[in-house]
N, CA and C atoms as a LAMMPS dump frame, in Angstrom:
ITEM: TIMESTEP
0
ITEM: NUMBER OF ATOMS
471
ITEM: BOX BOUNDS ff ff ff
-5.0000000000000000e+02 5.0000000000000000e+02
-5.0000000000000000e+02 5.0000000000000000e+02
-5.0000000000000000e+02 5.0000000000000000e+02
ITEM: ATOMS id mol type element x y z
1 1 1 N 10.462 7.991 15.966
2 1 2 C 9.408 7.515 15.096
3 1 3 C 8.675 6.278 15.747
4 2 1 N 7.382 6.093 15.86
5 2 2 C 6.833 5.122 16.641
6 2 3 C 6.179 4.24 15.355
7 3 1 N 6.489 3.063 15.233
8 3 2 C 5.772 2.047 14.309
9 3 3 C 4.828 1.013 15.153
10 4 1 N 3.57 1.044 14.671
11 4 2 C 2.644 0.235 15.555
12 4 3 C 2.027 -0.932 14.424
13 5 1 N 2.009 -2.064 14.589
14 5 2 C 1.793 -3.021 13.619
15 5 3 C 0.54 -3.917 14.252
16 6 1 N -0.643 -4.103 13.506
17 6 2 C -1.794 -4.887 13.855
18 6 3 C -2.037 -5.833 12.773
19 7 1 N -2.796 -7.035 13.329
20 7 2 C -3.425 -7.799 12.305
21 7 3 C -4.61 -7.899 12.605
22 8 1 N -5.502 -7.797 11.334
23 8 2 C -7.029 -8.086 11.652
24 8 3 C -7.311 -9.53 11.948
25 9 1 N -6.436 -10.655 11.558
26 9 2 C -6.649 -11.694 11.753
27 9 3 C -6.161 -12.646 10.643
28 10 1 N -6.276 -13.861 10.605
29 10 2 C -5.733 -14.691 9.723
30 10 3 C -6.69 -15.777 8.894
31 11 1 N -7.958 -15.464 9.156
32 11 2 C -8.898 -16.019 8.298
33 11 3 C -9.389 -15.13 7.359
34 12 1 N -9.959 -15.476 6.195
35 12 2 C -10.526 -14.777 5.159
36 12 3 C -11.576 -13.749 5.55
37 13 1 N -12.41 -14.02 6.561
38 13 2 C -13.378 -12.96 7.112
39 13 3 C -12.496 -11.86 7.815
40 14 1 N -11.402 -12.043 8.135
41 14 2 C -10.619 -10.868 8.664
42 14 3 C -10.388 -9.477 7.517
43 15 1 N -10.758 -9.97 6.281
44 15 2 C -10.581 -8.923 5.415
45 15 3 C -11.914 -8.244 4.976
46 16 1 N -12.664 -8.682 5.617
47 16 2 C -14.312 -8.243 5.196
48 16 3 C -14.923 -7.571 6.551
49 17 1 N -14.216 -6.771 7.413
50 17 2 C -14.799 -6.466 8.511
51 17 3 C -14.374 -5.029 8.745
52 18 1 N -14.922 -3.911 8.038
53 18 2 C -14.547 -2.514 8.382
54 18 3 C -14.587 -2.148 9.983
55 19 1 N -15.73 -2.518 10.619
56 19 2 C -15.776 -2.297 11.962
57 19 3 C -14.551 -2.507 12.837
58 20 1 N -13.688 -3.775 12.452
59 20 2 C -12.641 -4.225 13.07
60 20 3 C -11.463 -3.211 12.573
61 21 1 N -11.468 -2.895 11.308
62 21 2 C -10.677 -1.84 10.82
63 21 3 C -10.717 -0.558 11.613
64 22 1 N -11.701 -0.144 11.91
65 22 2 C -11.984 1.235 12.687
66 22 3 C -11.273 0.838 14.126
67 23 1 N -11.771 -0.29 14.838
68 23 2 C -11.138 -0.553 15.993
69 23 3 C -9.748 -0.544 15.94
70 24 1 N -9.002 -1.324 14.982
71 24 2 C -7.5 -1.355 14.998
72 24 3 C -7.013 0.109 14.896
73 25 1 N -7.419 0.887 13.901
74 25 2 C -6.901 2.112 13.562
75 25 3 C -7.134 3.178 14.854
76 26 1 N -8.278 3.118 15.546
77 26 2 C -8.413 4.002 16.721
78 26 3 C -7.406 3.501 17.691
79 27 1 N -7.142 2.134 17.841
80 27 2 C -5.918 1.932 18.807
81 27 3 C -4.728 2.384 18.325
82 28 1 N -4.147 2.347 17.35
83 28 2 C -3.229 3.003 16.742
84 28 3 C -3.152 4.47 16.82
85 29 1 N -4.295 5.14 16.618
86 29 2 C -4.239 6.433 16.763
87 29 3 C -4.107 7.147 18.319
88 30 1 N -4.698 6.218 19.174
89 30 2 C -4.44 6.373 20.705
90 30 3 C -3.049 6.173 20.987
91 31 1 N -2.216 5.357 20.187
92 31 2 C -0.793 5.132 20.601
93 31 3 C 0.075 6.147 19.863
94 32 1 N -0.464 7.087 19.322
95 32 2 C 0.275 8.193 18.581
96 32 3 C 0.453 8.189 17.044
97 33 1 N -0.024 7.382 16.434
98 33 2 C 0.118 7.061 15.075
99 33 3 C -0.461 8.505 14.296
100 34 1 N 0.22 8.998 13.373
101 34 2 C -0.266 10.048 12.612
102 34 3 C -0.344 9.737 11.172
103 35 1 N 0.012 8.697 10.636
104 35 2 C -0.159 8.04 9.436
105 35 3 C -0.434 6.659 9.559
106 36 1 N -1.53 6.054 8.905
107 36 2 C -1.97 4.719 8.844
108 36 3 C -1.967 4.076 7.549
109 37 1 N -1.12 3.078 7.281
110 37 2 C -1.449 2.413 6.011
111 37 3 C -2.219 1.208 6.393
112 38 1 N -3.028 0.762 5.362
113 38 2 C -3.743 -0.526 5.624
114 38 3 C -3.595 -1.38 4.468
115 39 1 N -3.783 -2.789 4.747
116 39 2 C -3.564 -3.563 3.511
117 39 3 C -4.49 -4.847 4.008
118 40 1 N -5.797 -4.41 4.092
119 40 2 C -6.756 -5.45 4.555
120 40 3 C -8.049 -5.53 3.988
121 41 1 N -8.058 -5.174 2.666
122 41 2 C -9.405 -5.251 1.883
123 41 3 C -10.417 -4.518 2.408
124 42 1 N -11.531 -5.061 2.636
125 42 2 C -12.829 -4.255 3.241
126 42 3 C -12.523 -3.793 4.571
127 43 1 N -11.795 -4.621 5.445
128 43 2 C -11.43 -3.956 6.71
129 43 3 C -10.492 -2.838 6.765
130 44 1 N -9.793 -2.649 5.67
131 44 2 C -9.056 -1.555 5.517
132 44 3 C -9.827 -0.293 5.255
133 45 1 N -11.02 -0.386 4.641
134 45 2 C -12.048 0.727 4.472
135 45 3 C -12.3 1.376 5.802
136 46 1 N -12.478 0.582 6.823
137 46 2 C -12.737 0.768 8.06
138 46 3 C -11.46 1.666 8.756
139 47 1 N -10.279 1.164 8.407
140 47 2 C -9.18 1.951 8.801
141 47 3 C -9.05 3.27 8.109
142 48 1 N -9.299 3.254 7.091
143 48 2 C -9.101 4.648 6.286
144 48 3 C -10.328 5.641 6.793
145 49 1 N -11.514 5.238 7.123
146 49 2 C -12.4 5.938 7.882
147 49 3 C -12.161 6.599 8.971
148 50 1 N -11.802 5.852 10.056
149 50 2 C -11.281 6.077 11.201
150 50 3 C -10.02 7.028 11.258
151 51 1 N -9.129 6.978 10.295
152 51 2 C -8.027 7.74 10.137
153 51 3 C -8.815 9.261 9.844
154 52 1 N -9.507 9.303 8.893
155 52 2 C -10.046 10.386 8.2
156 52 3 C -10.594 11.184 9.503
157 53 1 N -11.438 10.387 10.128
158 53 2 C -12.324 10.957 11.085
159 53 3 C -11.509 11.463 12.273
160 54 1 N -10.417 11.009 12.701
161 54 2 C -9.599 11.57 13.659
162 54 3 C -8.63 12.628 13.089
163 55 1 N -8.696 12.767 11.764
164 55 2 C -7.627 13.923 11.239
165 55 3 C -6.152 13.627 11.141
166 56 1 N -5.864 12.249 11.209
167 56 2 C -4.665 11.633 10.698
168 56 3 C -4.729 11.194 9.267
169 57 1 N -3.506 10.841 8.752
170 57 2 C -3.642 10.656 7.419
171 57 3 C -3.553 9.124 6.918
172 58 1 N -4.135 8.535 6.096
173 58 2 C -4.188 7.261 5.596
174 58 3 C -3.563 7.184 4.368
175 59 1 N -3.145 5.786 4.342
176 59 2 C -2.415 5.348 2.799
177 59 3 C -3.226 4.123 2.426
178 60 1 N -3.644 4.182 1.284
179 60 2 C -4.579 2.959 0.535
180 60 3 C -3.638 2.262 -0.037
181 61 1 N -4.095 0.988 -0.394
182 61 2 C -3.502 -0.082 -1.03
183 61 3 C -4.199 -0.821 -1.976
184 62 1 N -3.276 -1.271 -2.972
185 62 2 C -4.239 -2.064 -3.872
186 62 3 C -4.417 -1.356 -5.235
187 63 1 N -5.393 -0.357 -4.947
188 63 2 C -6.057 0.559 -5.912
189 63 3 C -5.711 1.76 -5.487
190 64 1 N -6.236 2.959 -6.322
191 64 2 C -6.047 4.075 -5.699
192 64 3 C -7.477 4.335 -4.708
193 65 1 N -7.017 4.686 -3.716
194 65 2 C -7.973 4.923 -2.877
195 65 3 C -8.15 6.291 -2.434
196 66 1 N -7.363 7.237 -2.736
197 66 2 C -7.218 8.636 -2.612
198 66 3 C -8.617 9.347 -2.505
199 67 1 N -9.427 8.837 -3.329
200 67 2 C -10.813 9.59 -3.49
201 67 3 C -11.743 9.241 -2.524
202 68 1 N -11.441 8.323 -1.602
203 68 2 C -12.281 7.894 -0.535
204 68 3 C -12.435 9.117 0.596
205 69 1 N -11.328 9.551 0.789
206 69 2 C -11.141 10.647 1.999
207 69 3 C -10.419 11.738 1.533
208 70 1 N -10.89 12.442 0.283
209 70 2 C -9.699 13.587 -0.198
210 70 3 C -9.301 14.488 1.09
211 71 1 N -7.936 14.786 0.892
212 71 2 C -7.355 15.578 1.839
213 71 3 C -6.919 14.708 3.088
214 72 1 N -7.19 13.669 3.204
215 72 2 C -6.975 12.791 4.386
216 72 3 C -5.959 11.399 3.849
217 73 1 N -6.1 11.31 2.537
218 73 2 C -5.208 10.083 2.124
219 73 3 C -3.962 10.763 1.312
220 74 1 N -2.914 10.315 2.237
221 74 2 C -1.532 10.771 1.812
222 74 3 C -1.221 10.105 0.713
223 75 1 N -1.563 9.042 0.234
224 75 2 C -1.338 8.391 -0.98
225 75 3 C -1.972 7.002 -1.14
226 76 1 N -1.836 6.488 -2.182
227 76 2 C -2.267 5.014 -2.211
228 76 3 C -1.291 4.094 -3.062
229 77 1 N -0.61 3.071 -2.536
230 77 2 C 0.24 2.191 -2.857
231 77 3 C -0.612 1.179 -3.969
232 78 1 N -0.493 1.419 -5.261
233 78 2 C -1.422 0.664 -6.388
234 78 3 C -0.618 -0.554 -6.866
235 79 1 N -1.161 -1.548 -6.765
236 79 2 C -0.794 -2.961 -7.571
237 79 3 C -1.248 -2.577 -9.065
238 80 1 N -0.124 -2.815 -9.813
239 80 2 C -0.229 -2.541 -11.186
240 80 3 C -0.456 -3.88 -12.006
241 81 1 N -1.401 -4.556 -11.55
242 81 2 C -1.833 -5.895 -12.236
243 81 3 C -2.123 -5.521 -13.776
244 82 1 N -2.372 -4.607 -14.334
245 82 2 C -2.577 -4.156 -15.556
246 82 3 C -1.259 -4.364 -16.24
247 83 1 N -0.228 -4.016 -15.665
248 83 2 C 1.113 -4.207 -16.368
249 83 3 C 1.46 -5.71 -16.36
250 84 1 N 1.147 -6.233 -15.28
251 84 2 C 1.479 -7.829 -15.176
252 84 3 C 0.563 -8.601 -16.454
253 85 1 N -0.545 -8.318 -16.654
254 85 2 C -1.527 -8.918 -17.499
255 85 3 C -0.913 -8.558 -18.963
256 86 1 N -0.562 -7.416 -19.114
257 86 2 C 0.014 -6.986 -20.332
258 86 3 C 1.301 -7.498 -20.814
259 87 1 N 2.125 -7.601 -19.801
260 87 2 C 3.394 -8.511 -19.96
261 87 3 C 3.34 -9.916 -20.346
262 88 1 N 2.296 -10.494 -19.516
263 88 2 C 1.984 -12.078 -20.011
264 88 3 C 1.292 -12.03 -21.463
265 89 1 N 0.271 -11.164 -21.638
266 89 2 C 0.001 -11.362 -22.991
267 89 3 C 1.018 -11.04 -24.11
268 90 1 N 1.7 -10.273 -23.949
269 90 2 C 2.859 -9.647 -24.763
270 90 3 C 3.934 -11.009 -25.029
271 91 1 N 4.317 -11.449 -23.765
272 91 2 C 5.144 -12.616 -23.843
273 91 3 C 4.364 -13.864 -24.502
274 92 1 N 3.131 -13.98 -24.438
275 92 2 C 2.413 -14.86 -25.139
276 92 3 C 2.508 -15.034 -26.636
277 93 1 N 2.038 -13.526 -26.961
278 93 2 C 2.094 -13.507 -28.425
279 93 3 C 3.417 -13.404 -29.187
280 94 1 N 4.426 -13.277 -28.282
281 94 2 C 5.846 -13.182 -28.797
282 94 3 C 6.44 -14.602 -28.669
283 95 1 N 5.559 -15.683 -27.974
284 95 2 C 6.075 -17.076 -28.159
285 95 3 C 7.23 -17.191 -26.749
286 96 1 N 7.288 -16.36 -26.005
287 96 2 C 8.314 -16.465 -24.781
288 96 3 C 7.341 -16.734 -23.408
289 97 1 N 6.262 -16.945 -23.447
290 97 2 C 5.364 -17.036 -22.309
291 97 3 C 5.842 -18.347 -21.531
292 98 1 N 6.264 -18.477 -20.041
293 98 2 C 6.452 -19.335 -19.39
294 98 3 C 5.572 -19.361 -18.217
295 99 1 N 4.842 -20.392 -17.972
296 99 2 C 3.739 -20.545 -16.782
297 99 3 C 4.679 -20.4 -15.5
298 100 1 N 4.019 -20.033 -14.38
299 100 2 C 4.467 -19.975 -13.137
300 100 3 C 4.367 -18.646 -12.362
301 101 1 N 4.924 -18.438 -11.328
302 101 2 C 4.826 -17.395 -10.484
303 101 3 C 6.007 -16.559 -10.921
304 102 1 N 5.586 -15.069 -11.258
305 102 2 C 6.537 -13.951 -11.496
306 102 3 C 6.043 -12.833 -10.648
307 103 1 N 7.044 -12.423 -9.885
308 103 2 C 6.889 -11.206 -8.869
309 103 3 C 7.317 -9.92 -9.676
310 104 1 N 6.556 -9.024 -9.925
311 104 2 C 6.838 -7.712 -10.49
312 104 3 C 7.245 -6.777 -9.466
313 105 1 N 8.384 -6.34 -9.373
314 105 2 C 8.551 -5.3 -8.297
315 105 3 C 8.518 -3.877 -8.632
316 106 1 N 8.923 -2.876 -7.802
317 106 2 C 8.949 -1.649 -8.33
318 106 3 C 9.635 -1.046 -9.524
319 107 1 N 10.783 -1.645 -9.65
320 107 2 C 11.366 -1.582 -10.974
321 107 3 C 10.77 -1.848 -12.195
322 108 1 N 10.095 -3.134 -11.969
323 108 2 C 9.269 -3.783 -13.105
324 108 3 C 7.883 -3.291 -13.438
325 109 1 N 7.601 -2.149 -12.693
326 109 2 C 6.37 -1.726 -12.905
327 109 3 C 4.978 -2.448 -12.064
328 110 1 N 5.447 -3.213 -11.228
329 110 2 C 4.41 -3.9 -10.364
330 110 3 C 3.707 -3.154 -9.24
331 111 1 N 4.161 -1.966 -9.044
332 111 2 C 3.442 -1.186 -8.08
333 111 3 C 3.808 0.367 -8.129
334 112 1 N 3.055 1.14 -7.651
335 112 2 C 3.406 2.61 -7.697
336 112 3 C 2.796 3.425 -6.903
337 113 1 N 2.975 4.694 -6.569
338 113 2 C 2.37 5.481 -5.667
339 113 3 C 1.367 6.58 -6.536
340 114 1 N 0.519 6.994 -5.945
341 114 2 C -0.458 7.671 -6.531
342 114 3 C -0.611 9.187 -6.121
343 115 1 N -0.32 10.125 -7.148
344 115 2 C -0.451 11.622 -6.873
345 115 3 C -1.353 11.962 -7.81
346 116 1 N -2.612 12.602 -7.214
347 116 2 C -3.681 13.067 -7.87
348 116 3 C -4.489 14.37 -7.283
349 117 1 N -5.268 14.732 -7.805
350 117 2 C -6.193 15.826 -7.36
351 117 3 C -6.614 15.86 -5.938
352 118 1 N -6.796 14.326 -5.374
353 118 2 C -7.386 14.207 -3.909
354 118 3 C -6.198 14.488 -2.994
355 119 1 N -4.966 14.259 -3.337
356 119 2 C -3.761 14.358 -2.465
357 119 3 C -2.85 15.443 -2.725
358 120 1 N -2.896 15.921 -3.949
359 120 2 C -1.893 17.037 -4.264
360 120 3 C -1.502 18.053 -3.266
361 121 1 N -2.514 18.447 -2.571
362 121 2 C -2.265 19.571 -1.439
363 121 3 C -1.51 19 -0.309
364 122 1 N -1.548 17.791 -0.084
365 122 2 C -0.797 17.072 0.79
366 122 3 C 0.826 16.891 0.611
367 123 1 N 0.992 16.62 -0.699
368 123 2 C 2.259 16.511 -1.153
369 123 3 C 3.314 17.879 -1.536
370 124 1 N 4.164 17.992 -0.829
371 124 2 C 5.125 19.285 -1.123
372 124 3 C 6.007 18.825 -2.322
373 125 1 N 6.463 19.786 -2.997
374 125 2 C 7.547 19.348 -3.876
375 125 3 C 8.462 18.612 -3.421
376 126 1 N 9.061 19.054 -2.214
377 126 2 C 10.234 18.163 -1.307
378 126 3 C 9.882 16.79 -1.197
379 127 1 N 8.561 16.616 -0.691
380 127 2 C 8.05 15.067 -0.452
381 127 3 C 8.102 14.357 -1.895
382 128 1 N 7.562 15.076 -2.815
383 128 2 C 7.443 14.486 -4.229
384 128 3 C 8.965 14.04 -4.562
385 129 1 N 9.925 14.869 -4.477
386 129 2 C 11.297 14.722 -4.85
387 129 3 C 11.836 13.518 -4.152
388 130 1 N 11.586 13.526 -2.905
389 130 2 C 12.246 12.291 -1.918
390 130 3 C 11.545 11.051 -2.286
391 131 1 N 10.182 11.148 -2.449
392 131 2 C 9.389 9.87 -3.063
393 131 3 C 10.171 9.269 -4.235
394 132 1 N 10.176 10.249 -5.311
395 132 2 C 10.743 9.746 -6.498
396 132 3 C 11.964 9.324 -6.343
397 133 1 N 13.073 10.034 -5.687
398 133 2 C 14.427 9.218 -5.367
399 133 3 C 14.327 8.03 -4.706
400 134 1 N 13.37 7.842 -3.57
401 134 2 C 13.154 6.342 -3.025
402 134 3 C 12.863 5.358 -4.118
403 135 1 N 11.918 5.759 -5.044
404 135 2 C 11.527 4.992 -6.161
405 135 3 C 12.574 4.399 -7.038
406 136 1 N 13.457 5.448 -7.416
407 136 2 C 14.684 5.316 -8.174
408 136 3 C 15.683 4.342 -7.464
409 137 1 N 16.077 4.655 -6.222
410 137 2 C 17.021 3.822 -5.398
411 137 3 C 16.463 2.433 -5.067
412 138 1 N 15.345 2.24 -4.699
413 138 2 C 14.604 0.867 -4.598
414 138 3 C 14.812 0.157 -5.798
415 139 1 N 14.409 0.762 -7.019
416 139 2 C 14.496 0.313 -8.287
417 139 3 C 15.894 -0.306 -8.839
418 140 1 N 16.761 0.573 -8.347
419 140 2 C 18.116 0.173 -8.783
420 140 3 C 18.959 -0.651 -7.86
421 141 1 N 18.444 -0.983 -6.605
422 141 2 C 18.787 -1.771 -5.53
423 141 3 C 19.457 -1.177 -4.561
424 142 1 N 19.744 0.227 -4.939
425 142 2 C 20.65 0.999 -3.783
426 142 3 C 20.178 0.787 -2.441
427 143 1 N 18.708 0.912 -2.447
428 143 2 C 17.879 0.731 -1.039
429 143 3 C 17.44 -0.614 -1.078
430 144 1 N 17.659 -1.381 -0.188
431 144 2 C 16.93 -2.787 0.082
432 144 3 C 15.701 -2.711 0.98
433 145 1 N 14.713 -3.133 0.523
434 145 2 C 13.26 -3.171 1.305
435 145 3 C 13.342 -4.324 2.036
436 146 1 N 12.924 -4.181 3.329
437 146 2 C 12.973 -5.071 4.252
438 146 3 C 11.756 -6.012 3.794
439 147 1 N 11.889 -7.613 3.777
440 147 2 C 10.772 -8.394 3.486
441 147 3 C 10.566 -9.245 4.794
442 148 1 N 9.361 -9.132 5.386
443 148 2 C 9.056 -9.823 6.742
444 148 3 C 8.863 -11.211 6.338
445 149 1 N 8.556 -11.528 5.158
446 149 2 C 8.073 -12.996 4.898
447 149 3 C 9.501 -13.766 4.772
448 150 1 N 10.462 -13.005 3.979
449 150 2 C 11.773 -13.728 3.955
450 150 3 C 12.312 -13.848 5.074
451 151 1 N 12.226 -12.996 5.879
452 151 2 C 13.022 -12.972 7.314
453 151 3 C 12.228 -13.695 8.305
454 152 1 N 10.922 -14.34 8.079
455 152 2 C 10.355 -15.101 8.936
456 152 3 C 9.616 -14.355 10.131
457 153 1 N 9.488 -13.101 10.131
458 153 2 C 9.027 -12.094 11.045
459 153 3 C 7.53 -12.024 10.927
460 154 1 N 6.888 -12.627 9.627
461 154 2 C 5.485 -12.224 9.579
462 154 3 C 4.822 -13.165 10.279
463 155 1 N 3.915 -12.827 11.382
464 155 2 C 3.003 -13.703 12.347
465 155 3 C 2.053 -14.715 11.575
466 156 1 N 1.938 -14.732 10.175
467 156 2 C 1.017 -15.482 9.385
468 156 3 C 1.649 -16.645 9.096
469 157 1 N 3.195 -16.88 9.117
470 157 2 C 3.857 -18.024 8.538
471 157 3 C 3.788 -19.05 9.666
């Protein structure tokens, strides 16, 4: 397996440049990438367009982006801000709200992956079972997820 990592930039404008996303995705595809995950806002839209055009699979982030390129989106990793807001409102109503930063992980409902009519033909029952097992193992702590920020490996630090 080959893993290729690119950054669109470190300024706010780097997240609003679909043409740069196309350029980065094409570079990864030329290096042999067959699945590309983007986490770059509007720039990521270009990444997903380039992936679909080249016939490789894309993975969306933050919201369900499967409908952008049906049949070319393996899945989307969805931030579940709705769950965070609900938890904050519930805590406030019950008098247990505490201000500050709270990180919701996979086990807390802070994120999930999307299976819908736009990608269901791409996901075999075996793939779904493996993904669900990974979710359970990450949630239980059996699988530890690598955190590039905590390890000081992220180039933005």
